[in-house]
N, C-alpha and C positions, 0 to 999 in steps of 0.2 A: 558378354560382360552382364554380370549380375550387380543390383544395385538395389538396397534398403531404404526406402522412406522414412529418416527419422523422427517423422511426425507423427507416424502410427505407432501405436503403443497398444492398445487389443481393440476388438470388435464386440464386446458382449453387449448386447441390447439392455435398454433397462427394464426393471420389470414393471408395469405396471397394473398388475393386480398378484394380488398372494400365493404363494404356492401351499397348498391345503393338502395336510395329511399325509407328508410324505417326511417325516422326522427319520423314520428307522430307516427307508430305502436311501435318504443322503449320507446316512451313515457307515450304512454297508458298501455304497457306491464309494464314498471318500476313502474307505479301508481295503477295497479292491485297487484303487488306483496308487494307494500305497506301496502297494506290493505287486504290480502288474504296470507295465508298462503300455499296455495297450486294454483298454476294457470297453466292451461294447453292449449297449444295453438294447435288447430285444424285447419285442411285445407284439401287440396285433396293431393296426393305426388308433387311433386315438386314445390310446393307455397313457399318452404323458411322457413318452420316453423323451422327446427334445426339450418339455418344459425341467424335467428332472435332471438334465445334462444341462444347460445353462445352469441350472440353480446351485448343481455341487460346484460347476466351472467358478462361480463366485465365491463360492466358499473357500475354492482353495486358491484362490489367485494370487494370493500372496506368496505363494511356494514358489511359485515359477517369476524370475526374474527378467527372463525377455517377454515375458505378457502370454495370456490366455485368447486364443483365436478362435472365433466360430466359423466354421464354412459352411453354409447352406448348400446341399447338393440337390434339393428336392427338384428345382427349375431348370436341370443339367441336364440335356440328355445324351450329351456326345462323351462317352470313357475316356477318351484321350484328351481330355482337357480340362479333368482331376486336377494335374500338378498345377498348370498356370489358373486355376481359379484360385486353389491354395496358395501360391505365389501373390497372384492379386488382392489377395484380404490381408496378407500379414506384409502388404508396402515391398516387395520385390519385384526388380523387373530382369524377366530374362531375356539372355540373348536369342536367336531363334536358332532351333534346331531340337538340342538333348534338354526338354523342360525339367525331367525329374531328376536329370543330373545336375543341372543347375542347381534344380529346388536343394535339393540334398546338400549340396557345398556352398548354399548362402544359409542356411539353417545351422550347419556342422553343431557346434557343439553348444549353439544356444539350450537354456531352460525357458523350454515353452511347454504349453500347451497344447495342441490341435486339436477341437470339438467338430467333429467330420458329421456333418447332422445330414439323414435321409440317404443313409447309403445303399437302400435296398434294390434300385431299379441299376443301379450301377457296381453290384456290389461287386463281380471281378476283380473290375480296373481299379476301385477301392481299394481291396484288398491288395493287389500288387502295390500303388501308391504308398499304401500303409508298411505294408513289409520292406519298402525300399527306403523309406524316411526313418523307421526303426532302426534298422542295421547298418544306415548311414549317419545316424545323427543319437550319440550315445545319451543326451541328456533332453530328447524330447518324448512327449508321454500325449497319448492321442484317447481321446474318448470319442466313443463312434455312439450314434445311435442307425439301428436298422430292426427293418422287418425279419430279418435272418442275420444268422453270424456272419463274419466275415473269413473264419477260418484262416486266421493267420498265426504262426507259431506264438504259443507266450499267450494267446487270446485269453481274457476271463470274461466269460459272460456272466451279465444278472439282467435274469426276465423281469422286467419291471409289471407288478401285479397292479392290476384294478384297484381302485379305493375300497376300503373295509364298508361290509354293510351289514345292517342287522342280518343275522339268519331265521329263519321262519319259528323258533323256537325261542328267541330271543327273550318274550315278554318285557317288552319296554316299558318304564315308569314315565310319565309326562318329562319330557326334558331330556330323557337320555338320549333320544336318538342322534342328538348332536353330537355325541362323542365318537360317533363314526362319521370317518371321513368323506364318503359321499354325499352324506345329507348335510354335512358342515358345506360341502362344497356348493350344492341347490342353492341350501338357504343365504349364501352368503350373497352370489353371484344374483340371484333371482331377487333377495333383498335390497339389489343396487338398483331395481328398476321397478320393483312393484310396490307400492309403500305400505299395503294391507302385509304381505309378506315380511318384511322389514319391521312392521309392527308386531309381530308373530299372531297376525289374523290369517294362520292355515291349519288344515287339520294333518299332526306330524305323520299319523299310519298314511296318510296318502302319500304324501311326499317320500316315508320308506317306500312304500309299494313301485312308486315311480324309480325311485335309483335300483331298485331291485331288476325293473325292467329292463335298466338300462346297462345291467351286469357292472354296476361301478367304474364303468367307462368315463374317464375326464372328459372325453371332448359329447360324449352324448349327453354329460350332464348341464354341460354349460352348454349345450345348443337349447334342451329344454329351456333351461334358467331364460335363455332369452328370448323364448314362446312365452314366459309368465308375465310379460308385459301386456299379451291381450287373453290368454287365457287361464283357466285356474288350475292347481295341480288335479282336480277332480275330472277336468273337461279333456286334461290330456290322456286321463289313465281311459277314460271311457269312448272320446272322440278322436284322440290324439296319440292314439299308445302305442303307432307302431314306430317303433324305434328307429329304423331308417328312412324315415320322412324327411326330407329336406327345411330347415327350419326356414321358417318366411324372411327374416332381417337379419343379419348376423356380422358382425363390425367388417367393415370395408377394408382392413389390414387381415384379416383370417386369408390365409391361403384355400385356393379353389379346392382341393384334395378336402379340407375341413369344414364346409361349410356345410355338407350334412354326414352324418354315420354313412350313409351309401355311397356317398362320392369316395370316402375314404376307401371303401370296400371295394369298389368297383376298381379304384386303382391296384387295389391289392390283386383283384382277380386276373387284371390284365396282365399282371406279373407273373401270374402261374401259366404251365404248358396246357396243352389243351387236356392231359390226361389227367394232369391236378386238378382243374374245373371241373370235369364230371365225377371226379370224388369227391370234391367239395360240393356237388350238389346231393349226391349220392348218401352224404354221411348225414345231412340233417334231417333222414328219419330218426337216426339215435337219439337217445336223451340222456345226459347225465354219461355220455363216453361209451368207449366199446374196447375190446382187446383186439388184437390183429385179427385173430382167427375169426372173430365174429365181423369184423371191418371187410374181409376176404369174403366170408359166406355169403353175405347181403349185397354187396358193392361189385363183386366182380362178375362179368356177363361176358359176352363174344367178341364186346369192343373193346374191353378192359380184363387182361386175365389176372390170377392171382399175383402174379411176380411183378405186375403192373401198379397193382394196388399197392403192393408195398414202398414201390418206386416212389409212386404220388404220394403216397400219406407222410413220406421223408420229406417230401418237397414241401407238404403243406407245414407238417411242423418246421421244418428249415424258414419258414415265411412268416411264422406266427398265427399263421391261421389253425393249426391246430396244437395241445398243449400235451406232448407226454407227461404220465401221469402214475408212474411204476408198469403196471403191463398192461395199461388203459389208455386211451386216447379222447381228450375230451376238446369242447368248443366252447368258447363263451356263446351265449343264450344271441345275441344281436350276428356274430355269424353265420351262427347256424340257420338263424331265421334269412338272411341274405342267399345261404345256400337251399333254402327250400324253397324261394321264392325263383334259385335259375331252377331248380328240382321242375317245379312247375310249368316255366317256362319249354325246358325239354319234351314236357309230355310223360316223363318217366314215373311218377309219383304212385300211382296204381301197380305197378309191377314191382319196383323198390320196396312201399310199405309191405305187399304180402312175402318178399321175401324174408323182410325183416320179422313180419309175424310168427312166420313158419320157423325161422332160426331162433327165435326165443321159448317157441313149445319143443324145439328138440332138446335145448338145453334145461327145460322143467324136467322133460323125461329121462335123461341123464340123473336130474340131482333126488326125481320119487326113486328111480331105482336103485339108489347107492345109499339112500336116508338111512337107512336100518342098516347100520354099521361104521366102522370105525373112521370113515372118512365124514361125516355129520358136519361137522365144522366147515371143513373145506367147499363141501356140496353146498351150503345154507349161506354163504359168506359167498359164492355165486350170483346168488338171486338179490341179497343183499347191495352186492353190487352194481346190479344190472334191476334193481327195481324199479328205475325211472323207464327203464326199456320195455319191461312187464307192463307198466301203468300203461305207455305209449301203445303198445302193443294190441292190449286190452280196447284202448277207446277207439282205435282204426279199427278192429273187427267189429264193434260196435256202429261205427258209422256207416262202414262199406257192407250193401247188402248181398248176402251170398257169405259172408267171413265169420258171423255171430258164432255157426257151430264150431267152428275152430277156435275162437276165441273162451267157449266154453270149454272143450276140450284141454285149453292153456290154464285158465282159474282151476279145474278141479287136478289137472295133474299137480299143481301148488300146492294141494292139501297139505303137506307135510312144512311148507314153508309156513302157511297162515297159521299153522296152529304153534311153531315151533318159534315165531319171530316176534310173537305179543300182537300180530295183525289178523286175527281173526274178525274183526268187524270187518277191517276191508276186504276180504275173502268174502265175506257174507254178502258186500254189496255188490261186487263183480257178478257174482253167482248169480244174484237174485235180477241183476238187470241184462245177463245175458240167456238165462233160463226164459224172462220174460218175451225175448226178441224173436221167441218163437221157430228158429230157424233152424233145430237141431233134429235129430232123429232120437227114439225112442233109446236105440243103443246107446247113443250119448249121453240123454238125459238120465238114466237110472243112475249110473256113476254121480253125477252132477248134484242130483238131488239129495243123496245119503249126505254127499258132503255139506251141501249148502243147509242142509236140517241138521247136523251134527256143530255148524259154527254157531248156526241159531241157539243152538242149546249151550254152548259155551260164554253166547254173547247174552245169556239169561231172558233170548225171547221165545218161552218155551212153546207156544202156544203156535209158532211160526215152523218150529223146530218138527213138534207132531205131523203139521201138516205134509211138510215135506218130505218126512219119514214116511209115512204113511202111503203118499204119493209112489215114491220110491218103490217100495213094494209091490204095489199095483202095476207098475211100468216094469220093474224088473220080473215078476211074474211071467207077463207080456213075452217079456225077448227072451226067457230063460237064462236071467243074471243071477246064479244063485249068490254070487259072492257080495255084489251090493244089497240083496236083500237080508246076508249076514251081517253086514255093515248098518243097514238101515235098523236091523231089530236091538244089535248092541248101543247104537246111538238113542233108539228112542229110551232104552233105560238111563242114559246119559240125560237126557231132556228131566223122563219122572225122577231123577235122582237130583238134580238142583232145584226142581222146582217141591220138593221137602216129601215127596209120595214114593217113599222107601219101598213099600211091598211091591209095588208093580214095577218099581225101577228093579229090585232084585230078578222079578220074573222073567223080564225083558233081558236083563244082561247074562242071566243062569242061560238062556235059551241063546243069545246070541253067541256064546263061549262054545256053546256043542255046536252051534251052524257054523263057525268060522272053523273049528275041529275038522266040520264034514267037510266044508268048501276047500280045504286046505288055499286059503287064500293069500294068507302069507303070513310071517310073524308079526307084521308093525301090528296088523288088524287087531287079533288074537291078543298080541300084550295090551291094546288100549281096552280091550273089551275086562281082559284079567285086570288091567289095575282099576279100573272105575267100578267093577264089582266089588274088589276087594274095599276100597272107598266104602262102599253100601254097607258091606259087612261091618266096617268099623260103627258107622254110625248106628248101624242096629245092634251092636255088642255083642256080635258074632265072628268074634276076636280069632277063634282058632281058623276058623273060616278063611277068614282074612289072612292070616299068617299063611295059610298054604296056597291061596292064590296070588296072593304078592312075589312069593317066593317064588313061585313059577316063574312070574312075568319076571323077573329080575335075573333067573334061570336064562330065559330065552335073550335076554338082552347083551347078558353077558356073552353068550356062545357067538353072538355074531359081532360082537365090540360094540353095540350100541350104548349112545351117550343119555340123551336127551329123555326116554322114558323110562332107562333105569334113574335117575336122579329121582323121578316121579315115584318111581317103585321103592327107592330107599325113604323119601318123605313120610309114604304110606304106612311104611311099616316100622318108620319111627314114630308115626299117630299111632299104629298099635299099640307099640310099646309103653306109651307115654299113657293110654287108656288101663295098660296093666298094672299103670303105679310105677313103669318101670324108667323116672326120669332121666338117668343118666346115660341109659342107653340110648334111650331116644333121641337125646341132646347130642348121643355122638352119630346116629342118621342121620339127623338132621343136616348136620355139620356136613358130613361126606357130601349129601344131597346136594346143599348150598353151595361148595366147593366145585362140582360139577358144573352147575347150573350158570357159576359165573365163568365157568371157562367156556360154556357154550355161548354166553351171552343171554341167556334164557332170563331174560328181566321179569317177566309173569311169574315164571315160577320162583325166583330170587324171591318176590315176596310172601310168598305161600311159604317157602322152608325160614325165612326169618322169622314169619308169623308162627312155625312148630317151636321153634327156637324161645321165644317170647314165653308161650304155653311151660315149654321143659324149664326155665327159668323161675316163673311162680312155683311151681313142683319143687323148686330146689333151694327155694325161700333168696334167690337172687332177685328181689324189687326192681331196685335201680336199671340192671342191664334189663330185666321186661319190660319198666316203661320206657325205656329209649327205643326198646324194637318195637313195640305196640305204637309208638311215634310213627315209626316208618310205616307201618301198616296202614295206622288212618291218612299219611300224608301219599302212600305209592299205592296204594290196593286197588284205585279206580283207574289208574295209569293207562291201562291196559282192556277196559271192559267193567262191566260191574263189580265192585271188589266180590270176590271168591268165587265167580263166575255166576253171581246170585245164587249161589247154593245156601240156604238156611242155616244147614249145619253146622257149617264153618260158623257166620255169624253168633249162633248160641254159643259154641265152643269159646270162640274170642271175648263175647261178652262177659261169662262167666268168669274165664281167667284173668280178664281185664278187671273187673271188678277184684278179686282176690286182690290182684298186683297192687291198686290203689291202696285197699286197706292193709296191706303189709307194708306201705312205705308213708302213709299220710297224704293227705288232699295236696299241699304244697310243693312237698319236694318232688310226690308223682307229675303233677302239673308240670313241674319246669323241665324233668327227665323227658316226660312228654314231648314238650316243645322241642328238647334238641332232639328227637328223634325225629320229628317232623323237616326239622331243617337239614336234615344228611340227606347227600345225593343216594344214591342206593349204593354204589360203589363203597362208600364208607361206612354204611350199614351194615353191607356185609363184612368189613373188616371189625364191625364192632362184635358184629355176631360171632364170626369166627376167634374174637378174642387176640387179634391183629392189635387191634388199640383199646384201650380201657373204656369203659363205659359211663364213666363220670361225669357231667358236665362240662367243667374245665378242660377234661382231657377230651372230648372231641369237640372242642370250640374250633368255628371256624374261620380262619384269617382273612378268607376272602370274602364274609357274608356281606360285609359291608364294604364291600368294591364293585363299580359298575360292570359284574360280569354274572351273566347267565349261568344256569346251572349246568351248562354243557362246557362251557369256557371254566366254569372252575373245577368240572370233570378232566379237562385237561390241562388246565395249568398244574393240575398235583400230577400227571403222567411225564409232564415236562420235566418238574422236579424230582422224579427218581430216574433223570435221565435218557428216557425211554426216546427215541428215534420218531417221526412224522409217520413213519411206515409201519414201526414196532406201533407207535399208539392207533392208527390205523386197523392193525389187525386186532388189537383187544377190543375195540370199540365196532368192529366189522363198517367200518365206515372210509371212505378213500381218502388216500393221503394230502390230497389237494387240499379236502375239506378239513382235514388238521391243517394243514398250512395256514388257511384262511383265519379258522379260529384262534392260533398262534399269533398270526398278526394283528388280529383285533386284540388279545389279551395284550399283546406289547403297547398297540398304540391305546387303547385304554389305562393302562396304567403308569403311563409314559416313559415305559421301560426300552432299552435298546437290545436286550441279550436274554437269552434262555435263564441264564444262571443268575441273573436278578429275581426272575418268578421263583425259581428254586430256593433261594436265600430269603425270601419272605414269607415261605410255606415254611423252610425249616427253623424258623427265629420260634415259631408258636406250636408246631407238631408235638403231640406227645405219644412217644411209641410206648406199647405195653411194656411192662418189666418183664426180663428174662424169667423164665420158669425156676421156683429153687431145684436145685439140686437134688 
């Protein structure tokens, strides 16, 4: 006998606090629910699946004539009682026996929405019940929340993301942080409890940092806000910064599993198989994610085969503890910290961290060996993707006695990355610390010393460069390392060149070139020496000799399919042509250099090429374009270290050409164009320099400059407007797709948009493309 209690209409709980920052997610889930009869909200514990699900249910309640019904399953431990629980919630009395069959018959063709909440611990049974209901009740729709998918035919999945966070590069002006949902949530909840926060008496940057520590997880932010009654935000950061620690007091209505983030993660941990638990702990040594191959290399062992790693990784992904991100797998920091605590409990940290260090070193060796060739961008992208792992490996090497030698080999092996990525300063700092640790042999120190000295020179610290390079020569002589001695001699020439001491620079560089030829150390080292010798010859006015060595360098690069050093050879050949008075050919070489540098994401080199194009523009009388490009140089030249590596010769040339440009345009117009150049992103500047857009101020107006977007967000918004996918944007900017996705969500939230097409429309209304070339 089946009976329906007609007094019940629905079971949606009343919202007692506002839902903050979920407009985009609400719209997307409503769209999915309009097209799919089963939508499952997935994500880690504390990300806000239940709250979002209930909010969506309220929004769509008018579409269901027979009501919206919430079915909380968190406290249910018996899978065979799910059907009976659903029946009880919607007011149906079942006869003894076939609960599920009776439930299907009772619902029949009623138009209702069931919200099955917290399915993860009963996922198989929840899937069976859902399947039966959807197949037997044609007008029924189900909105489920679960830490893993139900895997029912026709299921649409929506991964609930953390709340938007300001990125490290956001550069927020006062009050702007509140436009990010994570910060807004903390301030709203904490302001209800703490009158100082309600009155605006708090340090905004501290709130931002706290929300970053908490990964933008609503649960963690709500718990931190509850603690604001007794602790200042600064105290939470300095003394109460463990995001897993339980809150001292929370609402009595809060479920036990949500009374601390640790309790929520304990709940997830208990749902995992033993192998998934082991892998979760070992994965904690990775920062910024890892590929499957990396996970298998570091985490597999006698108790966990490579195949078992894959199975356990899939399980963690299914349970929303690991996020698949293209070819990589990432973890929220709070989830990683929980795994790290479990790794310590297992006593495995030393072994797994050492495996991680050696894996990163193996990757660095692959990059170094293949860098001077056609796969340069792909290899450098590997390091960019694993930059956080590189830093973790180096920090771990410094922290453990006996590993600094391995860390020094790693930092030295990455020399091609440090000079290619615009991060020579970071490479210099790591090498300085690792050399100071004193744990390496002279055989390890010799190559590290020349690399350290070269990076010091690139960063404008020429006294330190000479000290390191002289020590390298002594150490190399002691151990018979002729290659390091040759590299050191060439690098001494670079230090002297950037210090403006041209005669000794040329002496060292000429000697270095001959030494490189003699030791046959490899084409990258000879090419570097030739390039810097060519630049020194240019500065001294020895243009025929400059042309000879720079041509040899470019031919070496072309023979191996190398791109980055070739782009420098082209730039320096352009300088040589400019000094001969051949401005048009100089501009052509500089443009080719810029195209290659942009393709390789060599941001530091792009600034040099744009500067050279500004000089060429002055020579041909295009003062407008020159002024805009000079503005770019003034804004960007110091982004990657000292402007022009501290090379006084470049500064002299810059000042000379800039003065001519200002005289040709007039002070007022020059300053206006200069200002527009300063506001351009580097990619926009490259488009102007290459003639892809016009250089007039009106034509390079930035439609996003007055909106609350960071430079990186503006850059991504423009790429979104071109129709590129997140994966394509990630590949172009050499960042992860997950990072792009986060930026896109922030852009939509800040602009109060719901689709990428709205971003494209905004940019299209004001963008002025260059006119077609005359026939």
